[in-house]
Backbone bond lengths (Angstrom), bond angles and torsions (degrees), N, CA, C in turn:
res aa  C-N    CA-C-N  psi(-1)  N-CA   C-N-CA  omega(-1)  CA-C   N-CA-C  phi
1 M - - - 1.434 - - 1.522 110.06 -
2 T 1.330 119.97 139.85 1.445 122.95 179.03 1.522 107.87 -137.73
3 G 1.369 115.76 156.25 1.427 120.19 173.98 1.533 113.12 57.58
4 D 1.316 114.86 -139.03 1.470 118.86 -179.63 1.470 113.67 -59.98
5 D 1.338 118.67 -26.80 1.450 120.85 -178.66 1.543 111.58 -58.03
6 L 1.325 116.53 -30.74 1.460 120.58 -177.63 1.512 110.54 -69.82
7 F 1.331 118.24 -40.31 1.486 122.20 -168.87 1.538 110.62 -106.23
8 L 1.297 120.06 -17.92 1.468 123.02 -175.98 1.496 108.94 -118.25
9 S 1.323 115.47 99.80 1.474 119.11 -178.62 1.481 113.30 -63.39
10 S 1.319 114.63 139.31 1.471 120.37 174.84 1.517 111.17 -89.79
11 R 1.360 115.44 -6.21 1.483 119.53 -176.81 1.514 115.05 -106.55
12 G 1.316 117.14 -7.70 1.461 119.84 -176.81 1.508 113.23 -161.48
13 P 1.336 116.22 -162.98 1.475 119.76 -178.05 1.532 111.63 -73.72
14 R 1.347 112.92 160.03 1.470 119.31 175.85 1.503 111.13 -79.13
15 L 1.356 112.90 73.40 1.453 122.02 179.98 1.539 108.08 -141.28
16 A 1.283 116.51 152.72 1.497 123.00 172.17 1.497 109.56 -122.63
17 L 1.292 116.51 150.92 1.494 120.70 175.47 1.549 107.09 -96.76
18 G 1.281 114.27 121.09 1.453 120.58 175.91 1.546 108.99 -85.19
19 C 1.306 117.75 123.83 1.465 121.94 -171.84 1.549 112.96 -102.06
20 M 1.305 116.11 21.43 1.461 120.13 -174.16 1.542 111.96 -55.42
21 H 1.293 118.10 -42.05 1.450 122.53 -174.12 1.518 115.32 -93.15
22 F 1.339 117.22 4.27 1.452 120.13 -176.84 1.525 111.69 -54.15
23 G 1.299 117.47 -36.58 1.485 120.84 -175.25 1.514 114.98 -75.53
24 G 1.335 117.09 -6.63 1.453 120.09 178.09 1.503 111.12 87.47
25 T 1.286 117.23 -114.30 1.477 122.37 -177.07 1.542 112.60 -71.73
26 W 1.331 114.98 152.45 1.449 119.30 175.66 1.524 109.98 -98.21
27 E 1.286 120.08 11.13 1.401 123.53 179.26 1.564 108.84 -73.12
28 R 1.323 114.85 126.11 1.430 119.23 -173.14 1.580 108.89 -70.65
29 G 1.318 113.69 136.06 1.487 119.18 177.22 1.522 112.76 89.37
30 S 1.297 118.32 -3.13 1.484 120.57 -179.53 1.555 110.16 -76.13
31 E 1.320 114.57 157.51 1.415 121.30 175.98 1.547 108.99 -93.11
32 I 1.338 117.91 161.10 1.424 123.47 175.79 1.502 109.58 -74.19
33 S 1.318 117.28 123.39 1.433 121.30 -175.89 1.529 109.45 -82.38
34 D 1.330 117.18 161.78 1.434 121.16 177.19 1.569 108.88 -64.30
35 E 1.293 117.55 -33.40 1.470 119.59 179.16 1.491 110.73 -66.75
36 A 1.342 119.04 -42.04 1.454 121.59 -179.20 1.537 108.22 -67.20
37 R 1.336 117.74 -37.27 1.467 120.00 179.45 1.517 110.05 -65.87
38 R 1.322 117.92 -40.50 1.445 121.29 -177.90 1.542 109.14 -65.71
39 R 1.320 116.60 -48.96 1.450 119.32 -177.71 1.525 113.29 -65.25
40 A 1.314 117.46 -35.80 1.436 121.13 178.31 1.553 109.63 -65.44
41 R 1.276 115.51 -43.11 1.449 119.82 -177.09 1.543 109.23 -66.97
42 E 1.302 117.66 -41.98 1.436 120.25 177.80 1.527 111.84 -62.15
43 A 1.314 117.06 -37.83 1.456 121.22 179.89 1.583 109.12 -68.42
44 L 1.341 114.01 -43.62 1.445 116.71 -179.25 1.523 111.95 -67.25
45 E 1.293 118.16 -40.06 1.473 121.66 176.25 1.551 111.35 -61.59
46 A 1.353 115.20 -42.37 1.473 118.75 -179.33 1.536 110.53 -66.39
47 A 1.355 116.08 -39.20 1.470 118.18 178.51 1.491 111.45 -62.70
48 L 1.295 117.30 -46.00 1.450 120.86 -177.67 1.520 110.26 -65.96
49 E 1.326 117.60 -36.80 1.502 121.02 176.89 1.531 111.11 -62.28
50 I 1.350 116.58 -38.06 1.466 120.43 178.56 1.514 111.19 -71.91
51 G 1.306 116.50 -30.33 1.448 121.45 -175.85 1.516 114.20 112.17
52 I 1.312 116.53 8.28 1.461 120.47 176.86 1.509 108.46 -76.24
53 D 1.348 116.22 126.12 1.459 120.04 -177.26 1.530 113.14 -127.73
54 F 1.347 115.30 13.44 1.461 120.74 -177.55 1.539 107.37 -114.36
55 F 1.334 116.33 123.79 1.485 118.78 -173.45 1.548 106.09 -127.41
56 D 1.375 110.65 126.97 1.454 120.35 -173.93 1.537 111.63 -104.46
57 H 1.357 115.36 127.03 1.468 119.96 -177.53 1.530 109.32 -130.77
58 A 1.335 114.65 177.85 1.454 122.79 166.31 1.495 107.85 -152.49
59 N 1.328 116.48 151.14 1.434 120.68 -176.91 1.545 112.37 -59.62
60 V 1.330 115.32 -28.48 1.496 120.34 -174.43 1.518 113.55 -90.14
61 Y 1.318 120.49 -9.89 1.408 120.16 -174.37 1.565 110.61 -61.65
62 C 1.339 112.32 122.07 1.519 118.30 -176.79 1.571 109.38 48.72
63 W 1.339 115.32 39.23 1.481 121.42 177.71 1.517 111.32 54.50
64 G 1.308 118.06 39.73 1.446 122.33 175.87 1.529 114.50 91.59
65 R 1.315 116.85 -13.18 1.451 119.52 -177.02 1.531 113.04 -66.75
66 S 1.368 116.75 -29.94 1.431 117.62 -178.74 1.523 111.99 -69.06
67 E 1.321 116.48 -38.40 1.487 119.36 175.03 1.531 109.97 -68.73
68 R 1.279 117.64 -39.31 1.462 119.41 -177.36 1.504 110.16 -66.40
69 L 1.325 119.53 -40.50 1.460 121.37 -179.77 1.487 110.95 -69.33
70 F 1.325 117.17 -37.84 1.459 119.55 176.60 1.510 111.65 -60.80
71 G 1.278 116.27 -44.33 1.465 121.96 178.61 1.484 111.38 -59.66
72 E 1.327 117.17 -43.93 1.476 120.84 179.52 1.520 109.98 -66.18
73 L 1.326 116.93 -41.92 1.497 117.86 -179.23 1.539 112.39 -67.08
74 A 1.310 115.59 -38.22 1.476 118.89 178.67 1.507 112.35 -62.44
75 Q 1.322 116.59 -34.72 1.440 121.34 175.03 1.551 111.28 -71.69
76 E 1.318 115.92 -46.44 1.450 121.24 -179.63 1.527 112.11 -58.83
77 M 1.335 115.50 -38.71 1.463 122.88 -175.88 1.518 112.56 -87.67
78 G 1.310 116.28 -0.36 1.455 120.74 178.27 1.549 115.27 63.28
79 L 1.336 116.26 34.33 1.452 118.55 -177.98 1.497 109.82 -73.86
80 K 1.333 116.61 138.70 1.466 123.44 176.58 1.496 107.62 -84.18
81 R 1.356 115.47 126.93 1.460 120.22 -174.05 1.509 111.83 -59.53
82 E 1.318 119.73 -33.57 1.474 119.46 -179.77 1.552 113.83 -72.52
83 D 1.305 116.20 -5.64 1.475 121.38 -176.64 1.551 113.28 -93.89
84 Y 1.375 116.15 -4.42 1.472 116.62 179.61 1.502 108.48 -143.45
85 V 1.340 114.09 160.74 1.473 124.09 -177.87 1.533 109.76 -105.96
86 L 1.322 116.60 128.13 1.453 121.18 177.41 1.540 109.46 -111.68
87 Q 1.272 115.02 126.04 1.483 121.39 173.40 1.522 109.38 -123.83
88 S 1.332 116.56 134.35 1.443 118.26 174.96 1.525 108.59 -135.19
89 K 1.311 114.66 173.59 1.489 120.85 -176.19 1.500 110.70 -131.30
90 V 1.331 115.23 160.56 1.446 120.92 178.97 1.516 109.22 -146.03
91 G 1.332 118.35 150.53 1.475 119.22 174.04 1.532 112.37 134.95
92 I 1.347 121.70 -27.80 1.421 120.90 -179.74 1.542 108.79 -86.85
93 R 1.324 115.92 132.49 1.443 120.49 172.17 1.555 107.19 -124.87
94 Y 1.353 113.86 120.67 1.451 119.33 -175.77 1.517 110.73 -79.80
95 K 1.320 114.07 161.68 1.469 122.42 176.42 1.537 109.22 -54.66
96 G 1.300 117.78 131.70 1.451 121.60 179.31 1.532 113.49 93.28
97 D 1.365 116.62 5.74 1.487 120.30 178.13 1.527 108.02 -111.46
98 P 1.298 120.65 115.49 1.498 126.65 4.44 1.491 113.23 -98.22
99 T 1.351 117.54 -6.44 1.482 121.11 -178.72 1.477 110.57 -117.16
100 P 1.343 118.77 157.70 1.474 121.87 -176.34 1.510 113.49 -58.16
101 T 1.329 118.86 -26.06 1.467 119.64 -177.12 1.581 113.49 -94.61
102 A 1.309 115.16 -2.60 1.473 117.12 -178.63 1.533 110.66 -69.14
103 P 1.332 118.00 136.60 1.473 121.36 -179.88 1.512 111.50 -83.62
104 K 1.341 116.36 163.47 1.450 118.52 169.74 1.513 107.73 -68.15
105 R 1.337 113.25 139.24 1.498 119.49 -175.65 1.520 108.73 -161.31
106 Y 1.335 114.10 173.09 1.435 121.30 173.81 1.527 108.48 -117.95
107 E 1.355 114.56 143.21 1.462 117.39 -174.33 1.568 111.35 -146.81
108 F 1.325 113.98 119.28 1.463 121.18 176.49 1.502 110.56 -112.43
109 S 1.273 120.18 34.19 1.441 122.94 178.65 1.507 108.47 -70.71
110 Y 1.352 114.41 153.99 1.460 118.98 178.29 1.525 113.94 -55.02
111 A 1.373 114.65 -45.27 1.456 120.39 -176.98 1.532 110.07 -64.87
112 H 1.346 115.78 -42.73 1.496 116.72 -177.14 1.549 111.32 -68.05
113 I 1.306 115.99 -42.77 1.479 118.55 179.06 1.510 110.97 -58.36
114 M 1.330 117.31 -50.06 1.458 122.23 -177.27 1.546 110.07 -61.12
115 E 1.319 116.92 -48.14 1.438 122.37 -176.90 1.549 110.38 -62.63
116 Q 1.320 118.22 -43.45 1.462 119.78 -175.96 1.503 112.50 -75.85
117 V 1.336 118.65 -31.59 1.456 119.12 173.96 1.507 110.13 -64.28
118 E 1.304 118.89 -43.89 1.469 121.92 177.58 1.531 109.15 -59.20
119 G 1.341 118.04 -42.17 1.437 119.34 177.92 1.497 113.08 -63.09
120 S 1.339 117.84 -42.23 1.476 121.01 178.44 1.497 110.65 -63.03
121 L 1.312 118.45 -44.00 1.460 121.96 179.95 1.541 111.49 -58.55
122 E 1.326 115.02 -42.54 1.470 121.87 179.75 1.520 109.68 -64.12
123 R 1.343 115.91 -49.26 1.463 120.31 -177.13 1.510 111.26 -63.59
124 L 1.342 116.89 -41.50 1.467 122.36 -176.96 1.538 111.27 -79.25
125 Q 1.324 117.35 -7.28 1.456 121.55 -178.87 1.512 113.26 55.82
126 T 1.364 114.32 51.51 1.427 119.40 -177.45 1.523 107.53 -142.11
127 D 1.334 116.69 160.03 1.460 122.04 175.82 1.476 114.86 -89.43
128 Y 1.345 117.36 -11.42 1.495 118.63 -175.67 1.527 109.95 -158.71
129 L 1.317 113.59 153.67 1.463 122.17 167.74 1.465 110.00 -99.84
130 D 1.305 118.53 139.95 1.445 120.25 174.47 1.543 109.94 -70.22
131 C 1.328 116.09 -37.15 1.448 119.30 179.92 1.515 111.14 -147.87
132 L 1.318 116.31 138.38 1.494 124.05 176.48 1.465 108.09 -117.48
133 L 1.348 116.86 129.32 1.480 122.60 176.53 1.504 110.88 -110.94
134 L 1.302 116.60 142.09 1.439 122.63 167.77 1.549 106.85 -80.05
135 H 1.338 117.11 119.65 1.484 120.72 -159.80 1.523 113.62 -70.11
136 R 1.362 114.58 -59.76 1.477 119.33 178.44 1.517 108.87 -135.83
137 P 1.318 120.35 143.23 1.451 120.98 -172.63 1.503 114.14 -56.55
138 D 1.324 116.94 128.69 1.442 123.70 175.34 1.522 108.57 -91.66
139 I 1.357 115.60 114.55 1.443 119.50 -174.55 1.512 109.01 -62.30
140 L 1.331 120.96 -30.67 1.459 124.81 -178.03 1.519 112.87 -94.27
141 M 1.323 117.54 17.67 1.458 119.12 -175.16 1.556 110.99 -64.80
142 E 1.362 113.30 143.59 1.413 122.39 170.25 1.486 107.58 -112.72
143 V 1.321 116.36 112.45 1.479 121.20 -173.52 1.475 110.52 -60.20
144 E 1.324 119.90 -30.09 1.417 123.04 179.97 1.553 112.43 -61.75
145 E 1.350 113.03 -37.66 1.484 118.55 178.75 1.515 111.83 -69.30
146 I 1.354 114.48 -40.49 1.485 118.29 177.65 1.527 109.83 -64.34
147 A 1.335 116.40 -41.30 1.465 120.57 179.61 1.520 110.63 -60.74
148 Q 1.323 117.00 -41.60 1.484 119.93 -179.77 1.511 109.82 -64.14
149 A 1.324 116.80 -43.94 1.455 120.79 179.92 1.515 110.93 -63.34
150 F 1.327 118.06 -46.94 1.467 123.41 -178.18 1.591 108.66 -61.88
151 N 1.318 115.89 -43.62 1.466 118.76 -178.04 1.542 110.19 -61.10
152 E 1.318 116.01 -46.25 1.442 121.35 -176.41 1.536 110.62 -69.16
153 L 1.287 117.95 -40.48 1.458 121.98 179.12 1.520 111.21 -64.57
154 Q 1.339 117.24 -41.71 1.416 122.65 177.87 1.537 112.41 -66.91
155 A 1.339 115.58 -43.99 1.464 119.49 -178.69 1.521 110.88 -64.51
156 A 1.327 115.66 -34.02 1.492 117.94 -179.03 1.536 112.84 -83.60
157 G 1.353 117.91 -0.09 1.433 123.16 179.26 1.509 113.39 72.13
158 K 1.330 116.73 22.63 1.461 120.66 -175.48 1.542 111.62 -93.29
159 V 1.352 116.16 -23.84 1.446 120.57 174.99 1.556 107.06 -137.82
160 R 1.325 116.02 132.19 1.444 118.86 -173.31 1.609 111.95 -101.57
161 H 1.356 115.07 -29.93 1.451 118.25 179.69 1.505 107.58 -139.68
162 F 1.354 115.11 159.20 1.437 120.67 -176.31 1.503 112.15 -133.53
163 G 1.348 114.80 153.34 1.438 119.73 178.24 1.484 111.46 -164.08
164 V 1.327 118.23 -164.40 1.463 122.39 -179.21 1.507 110.61 -139.17
165 S 1.311 116.38 173.93 1.446 122.34 175.65 1.538 108.36 -138.76
166 N 1.304 117.87 135.86 1.447 123.95 174.80 1.575 111.42 62.92
167 H 1.300 117.34 35.58 1.463 122.15 178.33 1.534 112.25 -107.82
168 T 1.334 114.78 148.55 1.443 120.33 179.28 1.564 109.35 -90.56
169 P 1.327 117.10 166.99 1.464 120.08 177.66 1.541 112.23 -55.77
170 W 1.276 118.81 -39.74 1.449 120.93 -178.20 1.531 110.56 -66.26
171 Q 1.333 114.94 -38.45 1.488 118.69 179.70 1.498 108.01 -69.67
172 L 1.344 118.30 -37.16 1.485 119.73 177.31 1.530 109.82 -63.08
173 M 1.350 115.81 -43.88 1.493 116.64 -178.89 1.538 111.19 -65.07
174 R 1.294 117.10 -36.67 1.464 121.18 179.26 1.555 108.55 -60.79
175 L 1.322 115.94 -45.24 1.405 118.76 -179.32 1.548 112.96 -68.73
176 E 1.333 113.95 -44.27 1.446 119.31 -178.33 1.531 112.23 -59.52
177 A 1.312 117.12 -30.09 1.457 121.70 -178.39 1.566 111.47 -68.25
178 G 1.368 116.61 -21.66 1.446 118.06 -177.71 1.470 115.84 -117.93
179 L 1.366 117.68 4.46 1.453 120.88 -180.00 1.499 113.52 -107.03
180 E 1.283 118.08 148.23 1.463 121.78 175.71 1.517 110.71 -83.40
181 Q 1.346 116.33 -28.39 1.470 120.72 -177.59 1.508 110.52 -90.37
182 P 1.311 117.90 147.45 1.478 119.43 173.43 1.520 109.21 -73.91
183 L 1.345 116.47 148.08 1.479 121.43 174.02 1.541 103.75 -90.17
184 E 1.314 115.81 118.80 1.478 120.05 -167.51 1.527 111.78 -104.91
185 A 1.352 119.00 -5.18 1.475 119.95 -178.27 1.500 108.17 -154.46
186 N 1.311 115.80 151.55 1.484 123.87 170.64 1.553 104.80 -140.24
187 Q 1.318 114.16 117.28 1.502 119.51 -178.59 1.535 107.18 -96.86
188 V 1.352 114.53 122.89 1.444 120.99 -173.95 1.536 108.39 -137.00
189 E 1.360 113.87 157.15 1.471 118.90 177.89 1.541 108.33 -72.74
190 L 1.305 115.84 127.61 1.470 121.03 179.01 1.480 110.32 -155.50
191 N 1.344 115.21 120.38 1.489 118.58 175.33 1.547 107.48 -162.25
192 L 1.324 117.01 178.05 1.402 122.86 -174.43 1.546 112.80 -58.56
193 L 1.316 115.60 -30.61 1.452 120.13 -176.82 1.500 114.79 -96.71
194 K 1.367 115.14 -9.05 1.470 121.84 176.81 1.546 107.03 -136.28
195 S 1.336 112.82 82.84 1.463 118.03 -174.77 1.502 115.45 -115.47
196 S 1.343 114.00 30.38 1.477 118.57 -178.19 1.555 112.30 -59.19
197 L 1.352 118.21 -24.00 1.436 118.15 174.34 1.500 114.65 -62.54
198 F 1.312 115.78 -31.78 1.423 120.93 176.56 1.527 109.79 -82.06
199 D 1.316 118.46 -39.99 1.498 123.15 178.11 1.525 109.54 -55.09
200 A 1.398 113.74 -42.52 1.469 118.03 -174.83 1.499 112.41 -68.03
201 S 1.345 119.49 -8.94 1.459 119.49 179.36 1.540 113.17 -93.53
202 I 1.358 115.06 1.86 1.462 121.33 -174.38 1.523 110.16 -112.52
203 V 1.319 115.09 131.36 1.475 122.44 173.50 1.515 107.19 -114.84
204 A 1.342 115.73 125.89 1.459 120.99 -179.39 1.486 111.88 -71.92
205 G 1.326 115.83 166.53 1.507 121.15 -179.74 1.539 108.86 -69.54
206 E 1.346 115.01 170.70 1.451 119.49 -177.70 1.527 113.45 -64.47
207 D 1.327 117.75 -24.74 1.437 119.38 -179.06 1.562 113.96 -92.13
208 R 1.326 115.04 9.35 1.458 118.13 -178.84 1.509 107.19 -128.85
209 E 1.351 112.11 164.13 1.458 119.64 173.97 1.508 108.54 -70.67
210 P 1.343 118.25 142.57 1.457 119.12 177.42 1.491 111.41 -69.09
211 M 1.297 116.17 158.63 1.490 121.09 170.26 1.499 107.95 -58.90
212 P 1.299 117.95 148.38 1.495 120.14 -178.69 1.509 111.67 -62.27
213 A 1.313 116.25 129.32 1.460 121.43 175.98 1.506 109.44 -76.50
214 T 1.332 116.14 134.54 1.440 121.65 -178.37 1.513 109.39 -137.19
215 V 1.316 115.55 171.44 1.476 119.03 178.16 1.521 109.42 -63.96
216 A 1.356 117.71 -15.37 1.423 120.79 -178.79 1.525 112.35 -80.45
217 S 1.284 118.80 -5.55 1.438 121.78 -172.55 1.535 111.51 -53.54
218 G 1.329 116.77 124.12 1.454 122.17 178.06 1.504 116.21 77.58
219 T 1.302 119.64 3.57 1.481 121.35 -174.52 1.502 110.97 -59.57
220 L 1.324 116.59 -59.48 1.467 119.29 -178.87 1.491 114.49 -59.73
221 D 1.332 115.76 -38.68 1.450 118.88 179.79 1.542 109.95 -66.79
222 Y 1.289 117.38 -36.25 1.474 120.33 177.41 1.507 110.96 -67.26
223 H 1.320 115.63 -43.14 1.481 119.82 177.22 1.503 110.71 -55.02
224 Q 1.310 117.34 -49.32 1.463 121.62 -177.44 1.535 110.43 -67.05
225 L 1.329 118.05 -37.91 1.445 120.77 178.78 1.489 110.41 -62.50
226 K 1.369 118.64 -39.30 1.444 123.28 -170.76 1.524 111.47 -99.55
227 G 1.275 118.48 -2.71 1.472 119.02 -176.10 1.488 115.70 71.98
228 I 1.326 115.74 31.21 1.453 122.38 177.90 1.501 109.69 -93.22
229 R 1.340 115.43 127.34 1.469 118.17 -178.60 1.513 111.33 -75.79
230 T 1.307 117.05 125.01 1.494 124.09 173.53 1.515 107.78 -80.50
231 Q 1.309 114.21 122.01 1.476 121.00 172.28 1.514 107.69 -108.89
232 A 1.314 118.75 135.10 1.501 121.49 -174.79 1.553 107.48 -109.26
233 W 1.359 112.63 119.95 1.443 116.06 171.15 1.549 109.32 -95.71
234 A 1.323 114.98 152.76 1.491 123.17 -175.26 1.521 110.72 58.08
235 P 1.338 120.05 40.35 1.445 119.18 -177.36 1.559 114.48 -68.13
236 L 1.332 115.63 -15.76 1.475 120.08 178.01 1.528 110.28 -85.46
237 A 1.308 119.87 2.73 1.462 123.21 -175.53 1.518 112.47 53.29
238 Y 1.327 113.41 41.68 1.496 122.71 178.75 1.498 112.77 61.27
239 G 1.305 116.16 20.08 1.492 118.66 176.34 1.523 117.49 83.33
240 Y 1.355 116.10 -1.75 1.463 117.70 -177.31 1.517 115.42 -67.55
241 L 1.307 116.68 -16.78 1.496 119.98 179.13 1.499 111.22 -99.89
242 S 1.353 117.12 3.96 1.451 118.69 -179.15 1.508 112.48 -136.65
243 G 1.298 116.21 34.37 1.465 120.49 172.38 1.519 117.32 116.35
244 R 1.331 120.19 -15.67 1.459 120.61 -177.30 1.553 108.78 -74.04
245 P 1.357 116.69 125.77 1.449 119.05 178.06 1.554 111.95 -70.77
246 I 1.303 114.75 151.29 1.472 118.86 175.59 1.496 108.87 -77.90
247 G 1.277 116.53 109.59 1.479 122.60 -175.95 1.496 115.97 -124.69
248 Q 1.299 116.39 -151.74 1.491 118.95 -174.02 1.539 111.36 -71.57
249 E 1.342 119.75 -23.21 1.445 119.88 177.91 1.505 111.94 -95.28
250 F 1.325 115.46 39.51 1.500 119.76 -179.08 1.535 109.98 -59.20
251 K 1.334 116.63 131.71 1.470 121.27 -170.87 1.543 111.52 -95.92
252 F 1.331 117.04 -3.99 1.470 118.05 -175.62 1.524 109.27 -119.76
253 E 1.337 114.86 -179.16 1.483 117.50 -178.93 1.525 109.18 -60.04
254 D 1.311 116.15 132.60 1.468 121.80 -174.97 1.503 111.75 -84.72
255 T 1.330 114.57 72.02 1.426 120.94 -179.12 1.530 110.79 -130.72
256 A 1.325 116.86 158.77 1.436 120.96 179.94 1.591 108.68 -62.90
257 A 1.318 114.17 -39.78 1.491 116.97 -179.16 1.509 112.13 -61.89
258 A 1.330 115.25 -42.63 1.498 120.68 -179.73 1.513 109.87 -62.74
259 K 1.291 115.90 -44.80 1.475 120.92 -179.89 1.546 113.27 -64.25
260 Q 1.369 113.70 -38.71 1.425 118.41 176.90 1.573 110.75 -66.81
261 R 1.315 115.06 -39.71 1.485 120.17 176.37 1.507 111.25 -58.62
262 I 1.284 117.71 -42.21 1.462 121.95 177.84 1.502 110.83 -65.42
263 A 1.360 116.05 -45.15 1.425 119.61 179.89 1.497 113.50 -61.51
264 D 1.323 116.34 -43.96 1.472 120.80 179.14 1.558 110.18 -64.16
265 T 1.299 116.53 -43.86 1.496 120.49 178.86 1.574 109.24 -61.77
266 S 1.289 116.78 -40.77 1.432 121.24 -179.34 1.536 112.68 -59.59
267 V 1.376 113.75 -42.30 1.456 119.43 176.88 1.555 110.48 -60.59
268 L 1.301 117.32 -44.86 1.457 121.03 -179.38 1.536 109.72 -67.33
269 V 1.336 119.11 -39.95 1.478 121.13 176.34 1.539 108.76 -57.75
270 S 1.288 118.53 -44.41 1.457 122.42 -176.21 1.537 108.00 -66.28
271 E 1.329 118.27 -42.88 1.478 121.45 178.41 1.529 110.13 -58.56
272 L 1.307 116.56 -45.55 1.476 119.16 -175.80 1.516 109.41 -74.42
273 A 1.301 119.11 -29.68 1.496 120.36 175.13 1.492 110.74 -59.86
274 E 1.323 115.49 -40.89 1.460 120.27 177.51 1.537 110.28 -68.49
275 K 1.292 117.79 -42.37 1.441 123.37 -178.33 1.519 110.72 -59.70
276 Y 1.372 115.74 -45.22 1.483 119.77 -173.82 1.527 110.72 -92.95
277 G 1.316 118.41 -8.24 1.452 119.18 177.46 1.497 114.17 75.13
278 V 1.320 117.62 33.27 1.441 122.81 -179.03 1.565 109.90 -130.51
279 S 1.313 114.70 176.72 1.447 120.55 176.26 1.516 110.92 -72.56
280 R 1.317 115.30 164.46 1.482 118.29 173.40 1.552 111.02 -62.72
281 E 1.328 114.58 -39.16 1.483 118.24 174.58 1.506 110.14 -57.64
282 G 1.339 117.73 -37.18 1.464 120.87 -178.89 1.561 110.92 -62.98
283 I 1.294 115.41 -35.39 1.476 118.42 178.69 1.497 110.66 -72.94
284 V 1.349 115.77 -43.44 1.514 119.76 -174.50 1.533 108.46 -66.40
285 I 1.313 118.81 -43.91 1.462 121.73 177.69 1.513 110.85 -73.55
286 G 1.331 116.99 -38.26 1.432 119.67 178.22 1.494 113.87 -60.17
287 W 1.303 117.47 -29.48 1.501 123.12 175.94 1.529 108.56 -63.09
288 V 1.308 117.15 -42.16 1.488 120.20 178.67 1.537 109.13 -69.94
289 L 1.312 119.16 -44.44 1.431 122.45 -177.07 1.563 112.56 -65.36
290 R 1.287 116.58 -22.71 1.461 120.79 -177.83 1.553 114.35 -65.56
291 H 1.288 115.59 -23.56 1.430 120.33 -178.09 1.521 110.48 -67.29
292 P 1.336 121.45 137.11 1.472 125.36 -174.15 1.520 112.90 -65.69
293 A 1.327 119.56 -10.71 1.455 120.88 -178.65 1.526 112.93 -73.87
294 K 1.347 116.96 -2.14 1.492 120.78 -177.64 1.497 111.17 55.75
295 I 1.323 116.14 54.02 1.456 124.00 -178.44 1.531 108.35 -65.73
296 L 1.334 114.95 139.87 1.507 122.24 176.31 1.497 108.79 -99.42
297 P 1.323 121.00 108.32 1.449 124.16 177.99 1.545 108.13 -75.33
298 I 1.365 115.16 134.44 1.451 122.37 174.54 1.515 106.31 -97.41
299 I 1.319 118.43 106.89 1.495 121.01 -177.75 1.507 109.34 -89.40
300 G 1.354 117.08 112.23 1.444 122.27 -175.82 1.511 113.74 -97.12
301 T 1.293 119.94 53.79 1.435 123.42 -179.17 1.543 110.87 -118.00
302 R 1.297 117.27 150.46 1.450 120.56 172.36 1.528 110.12 -111.15
303 D 1.322 117.14 10.32 1.492 124.40 -178.94 1.511 107.86 -94.90
304 P 1.351 117.71 110.37 1.442 121.82 -177.30 1.551 112.75 -57.72
305 G 1.309 117.63 -35.31 1.441 122.32 178.29 1.511 110.58 -64.87
306 R 1.263 116.18 -47.07 1.492 118.52 178.72 1.522 113.11 -65.70
307 L 1.327 115.45 -37.33 1.453 119.36 176.75 1.532 111.23 -61.22
308 K 1.312 115.13 -45.54 1.488 119.70 177.74 1.548 111.48 -62.89
309 A 1.352 114.11 -37.06 1.469 117.88 177.76 1.538 110.45 -65.02
310 C 1.336 116.53 -39.13 1.502 118.37 176.99 1.518 111.48 -61.30
311 A 1.320 115.86 -33.97 1.456 119.17 -176.45 1.538 110.39 -66.45
312 E 1.299 117.23 -20.05 1.477 120.65 177.72 1.542 111.28 -66.46
313 A 1.328 116.62 -15.34 1.464 119.64 175.83 1.509 112.43 -59.52
314 T 1.295 117.13 -29.42 1.488 121.44 -178.19 1.559 110.59 -71.35
315 Q 1.315 116.97 -12.24 1.460 120.38 176.33 1.497 113.67 -89.63
316 V 1.325 115.99 -0.23 1.454 120.90 -169.98 1.580 110.10 -120.48
317 T 1.312 115.03 131.99 1.448 120.39 165.36 1.482 106.60 -121.94
318 L 1.304 117.00 102.00 1.447 122.65 -175.18 1.548 111.76 -61.70
319 E 1.325 116.55 133.08 1.451 118.72 171.52 1.531 110.43 -60.56
320 R 1.302 114.94 148.91 1.465 119.83 -176.77 1.525 112.05 -53.94
321 E 1.393 115.22 -41.77 1.458 118.56 -179.09 1.522 110.62 -65.41
322 D 1.306 119.46 -40.45 1.436 122.89 177.44 1.536 114.05 -64.65
323 W 1.321 114.39 -37.18 1.490 118.94 177.99 1.497 109.51 -62.15
324 Y 1.327 113.94 -45.76 1.528 115.96 -178.05 1.525 111.02 -72.72
325 R 1.298 118.46 -29.97 1.488 119.89 175.95 1.529 108.67 -62.11
326 L 1.320 117.12 -43.15 1.455 119.87 176.64 1.495 113.18 -65.76
327 Y 1.341 115.93 -40.92 1.460 120.88 178.82 1.515 111.87 -59.00
328 N 1.347 115.16 -47.48 1.476 118.22 -179.24 1.526 111.55 -66.50
329 A 1.328 115.33 -38.46 1.456 118.85 178.45 1.516 112.51 -63.43
330 G 1.324 114.97 -44.74 1.481 120.17 -179.42 1.543 110.59 -65.75
331 R 1.301 118.13 -33.24 1.487 120.81 179.15 1.491 110.67 -76.33
332 G 1.330 116.15 -24.11 1.481 120.12 -177.33 1.522 114.18 83.41
333 Q 1.321 116.76 8.84 1.452 122.03 177.01 1.511 111.00 -161.92
334 E 1.281 117.20 155.66 1.448 119.72 178.86 1.508 111.10 -72.67
335 L 1.321 114.59 160.45 1.455 119.31 177.72 1.534 110.47 -67.91
336 P 1.365 119.44 154.87 1.468 119.62 -179.70 1.519 111.61 -67.12
């Protein structure tokens, strides 16, 4: 697969299944439970039924158990490798890896990239990855080492396409200057409640304060200019706009204003779901899909019902006014 064929399925919706939680617990050294196996299989079966054929992984998800379980399920279900797309990531090293005193860090060294790709291939029970992403920027990265790893992985047929995750335009340019392969994707956080990528594209008038400058400035514009596919992680906003109660694992600033912003946005999402005749998930994901960059949402759920609800987004083309109503609500304030 090349170009759009890699990221835009011809068999189903423009959605990917994020497999981060397939392995169940994040406790290091744990075994895969029967419950985790059941839930992962149900999610995989639902995705395939819908037509989703793009599966997103990382070497660190559940300490490798998510990749391992996916590989086992693919074999059990008799899936043909050419019928689905596998993407994985490398670069995050958690505290305690490989020794108890090692800190959490990011690493793009040649040795680490090569070792972890081999591990992912073994766990996924495949000979190649369709796409490999550099997970989070390594401050100490040497582009020459990354280039050496990419060249060898491509020459050996072990990785066919390359990209990054959570990188800024300047970091992309730095990598592009030293790599022979194009960077074809950048996976970033983007949803109704975290829309700084859109905010960073707006400059206020002379009589107003400018929109806040962030590391995201120009990211989407750069992607479109260079033909880099934007992939959105957490596109469901952690479920807070489609039924998840605000509890102890609150993912946003723990303030009354933030909670009111979420509540107000949830009301609008429900109103628009009724207007367009789709699920709330369909509106939340449809808002992401409405952008002309053809963003690929990474849906990180193991709930077959929620996955099918997300697929309803492909039935919706939000009117411009409704898209901006959602944008303003999610930001908690009108545009300048």
